[in-house]
Every structure is written in structure tokens, then in C-alpha cells.
C-alpha positions as semicolon CSV with decimal commas, in nm:
position;residue;x (nm);y (nm);z (nm)
1;X;2,250;10,491;7,922
2;X;1,955;10,518;8,110
3;X;1,959;10,545;8,494
4;X;1,746;10,386;8,730
5;X;1,584;10,548;9,069
6;X;1,438;10,263;9,189
7;X;1,483;9,891;9,212
8;X;1,156;9,694;9,221
9;X;1,214;9,315;9,298
10;X;1,069;9,062;9,139
11;X;1,111;8,859;9,442
12;X;0,923;8,939;9,820
13;X;1,131;9,155;9,992
14;X;1,216;8,900;10,235
15;X;1,296;8,632;10,029
16;X;1,530;8,917;9,853
17;X;1,717;9,031;10,166
18;X;1,765;8,655;10,261
19;X;1,917;8,621;9,926
20;X;2,155;8,914;9,976
21;X;2,230;8,861;10,351
22;X;2,351;8,442;10,239
23;X;2,529;8,589;9,954
24;X;2,899;8,491;9,976
25;X;3,160;8,739;10,104
26;X;3,480;8,851;9,931
27;X;3,789;8,845;10,108
28;X;4,057;9,110;10,170
29;X;4,323;9,269;10,420
30;X;4,407;9,572;10,607
31;X;4,620;9,770;10,823
32;X;4,513;9,939;11,156
33;X;4,616;10,300;11,201
34;X;4,500;10,504;11,502
35;X;4,445;10,881;11,472
36;X;4,469;10,913;11,111
37;X;4,483;11,237;10,990
38;X;4,216;11,366;10,833
39;X;4,230;11,742;10,752
40;X;3,968;11,948;10,740
41;X;3,797;11,762;11,003
42;X;3,637;12,030;11,268
43;X;3,513;11,821;11,570
44;X;3,590;11,464;11,681
45;X;3,933;11,446;11,524
46;X;4,112;11,232;11,838
47;X;4,011;10,900;11,954
48;X;4,011;10,732;11,643
49;X;4,113;10,407;11,477
50;X;4,046;10,257;11,112
51;X;4,137;10,004;10,924
52;X;4,316;10,138;10,595
53;X;4,209;9,854;10,329
54;X;4,280;9,842;9,940
55;X;4,178;10,128;9,756
56;X;4,059;9,950;9,484
57;X;3,778;9,803;9,647
58;X;3,576;10,131;9,723
59;X;3,676;10,233;9,340
60;X;3,533;9,967;9,220
61;X;3,224;10,004;9,392
62;X;3,189;10,384;9,327
63;X;3,186;10,391;8,963
64;X;2,928;10,063;9,009
65;X;2,712;10,315;9,187
66;X;2,748;10,570;8,935
67;X;2,647;10,325;8,673
68;X;2,367;10,153;8,820
69;X;2,224;10,490;8,992
70;X;2,359;10,743;8,843
71;X;2,509;10,891;9,191
72;X;2,852;10,991;9,171
73;X;3,033;10,911;9,500
74;X;3,330;11,132;9,666
75;X;3,611;10,928;9,796
76;X;3,578;10,846;10,153
77;X;3,826;11,138;10,364
78;X;4,049;10,860;10,526
79;X;4,010;10,657;10,195
80;X;3,874;10,264;10,179
81;X;3,849;10,225;10,527
82;X;3,624;10,028;10,833
83;X;3,615;10,204;11,113
84;X;3,689;10,060;11,447
85;X;3,737;10,363;11,703
86;X;3,520;10,678;11,630
87;X;3,657;10,947;11,838
88;X;3,585;10,732;12,196
89;X;3,856;10,807;12,469
90;X;3,938;10,473;12,645
91;X;3,936;10,496;12,994
92;X;4,214;10,552;13,219
93;X;4,273;10,235;13,351
94;X;4,269;10,069;12,972
95;X;4,455;10,352;12,804
96;X;4,769;10,128;12,768
97;X;4,587;9,920;12,503
98;X;4,553;10,260;12,282
99;X;4,802;10,198;11,976
100;X;4,834;9,842;12,073
101;X;4,758;9,681;11,740
102;X;4,870;9,996;11,541
103;X;5,024;9,889;11,193
104;X;4,879;9,522;11,247
105;X;4,780;9,333;10,908
106;X;4,431;9,205;10,978
107;X;4,195;9,020;10,685
108;X;3,811;9,077;10,683
109;X;3,559;8,947;10,424
110;X;3,298;9,231;10,283
111;X;2,989;9,188;10,109
112;X;2,925;9,222;9,748
113;X;2,640;9,412;9,770
114;X;2,654;9,824;9,830
115;X;2,455;9,971;10,064
116;X;2,370;10,312;10,215
117;X;2,265;10,505;10,518
118;X;1,922;10,470;10,549
119;X;1,840;10,135;10,375
120;X;1,622;9,914;10,563
121;X;1,429;9,808;10,304
122;X;1,506;9,682;9,904
123;X;1,293;9,882;9,767
124;X;1,386;10,260;9,769
125;X;1,425;10,598;9,639
126;X;1,836;10,648;9,628
127;X;1,830;11,016;9,553
128;X;1,830;11,107;9,931
129;X;2,120;10,916;10,006
130;X;2,438;11,044;10,162
131;X;2,688;10,724;10,243
132;X;2,704;10,396;10,083
133;X;2,902;10,127;10,192
134;X;2,989;9,746;10,214
135;X;2,880;9,511;10,493
136;X;3,202;9,380;10,673
137;X;3,261;9,039;10,904
138;X;3,630;9,128;11,080
139;X;3,567;8,965;11,442
140;X;3,911;9,093;11,551
141;X;3,826;9,491;11,507
142;X;3,513;9,357;11,730
143;X;3,743;9,206;11,972
144;X;3,915;9,581;11,968
145;X;3,615;9,745;12,069
146;X;3,545;9,441;12,364
147;X;3,921;9,507;12,511
148;X;3,855;9,847;12,521
149;X;3,514;9,791;12,690
150;X;3,380;10,043;12,411
151;X;3,023;9,930;12,247
152;X;2,984;9,664;12,003
153;X;2,660;9,567;11,920
154;X;2,664;9,721;11,542
155;X;2,758;9,576;11,218
156;X;3,105;9,712;11,064
157;X;3,115;9,845;10,731
158;X;3,384;9,926;10,446
159;X;3,287;10,298;10,359
160;X;3,277;10,343;9,992
161;X;3,218;10,694;9,949
162;X;3,006;10,999;9,985
163;X;2,689;11,221;9,824
164;X;2,759;11,580;9,857
165;X;2,411;11,749;9,777
């Protein structure tokens, strides 16, 4: 099978990006977990919260990336997940909120189009990409960050894999 390193769209980039952004999202669920175990992590090992999601989602998209681009991705350290809090210790006056939602089942929606770090254009070379993910809509997860008065002005994503060079 021939592997493609470049994707050259037939449509103008802005039109293709709008089509991708407007595509319907799929629904799934996950469970909130605080301070997940991550063996081998050397720094920023405390004050994490993730949404653990069914591994089959990431497995499917890792295989899709391998088939489409010839890039083998490793499973994320925490398996398929959406990061909620990333090593950010809550202020003392908000500490009572830490682990408030531990184990809670949350529904979310995810994009069917895998993306990667540095993906700001549709036309790209995929050979230097490290992290691959799916965009996620999960207002409840953003609300957790707001409740802890942490920044929340970025898109959530479901990490599907990493390429180790």
C-alpha cells in the first residue's frame, strides 16, 4: 500500500476547513479521574484530572492515521483521554472543589477528523508531527475549569496517540 505524506485538497483551503468544522460530531462518554497514575512521568505529576474514555476510539483513529499517512502512533500514557486539569494546583480557597467530580460519567462529542500538533493548515507535511488528537465538545469539562478559576479559552481534545521519533 502506498503511503501519502501530503494531502492536497481539491477545494480551496478555507472551504475545506469550513466543511471539516461543520461536520457532525460523534457522541461518547467517559469518567472523570483525578491524579491518574502515570508511571515514568518525571515532572508535573500532581494536580491532573482527565476524562478516561473508551479505548476503542483512540485505537480506531491510530489505525486510521497509520493506514492513511504511514505513521505509527503509540498509545497515550493515560490511554484514550481528554485532559481537564494539567498540573494546575487550585488556589487554597478553592481546594475543597478538588476531586468533586471524581468518577462522574460525562457525555461528550468528538470530531471524526484527526488533527495533530501544529495543524493550522489543511495542506501539510505529516512527517514531523508528534501528537494526534480529536477535537472535543464537552461544556461540563470547561465548567470544571471555570469553577476552579483556571484558564479555559482553548479547545478540548481527545489524545489518540503520539509518535516517538
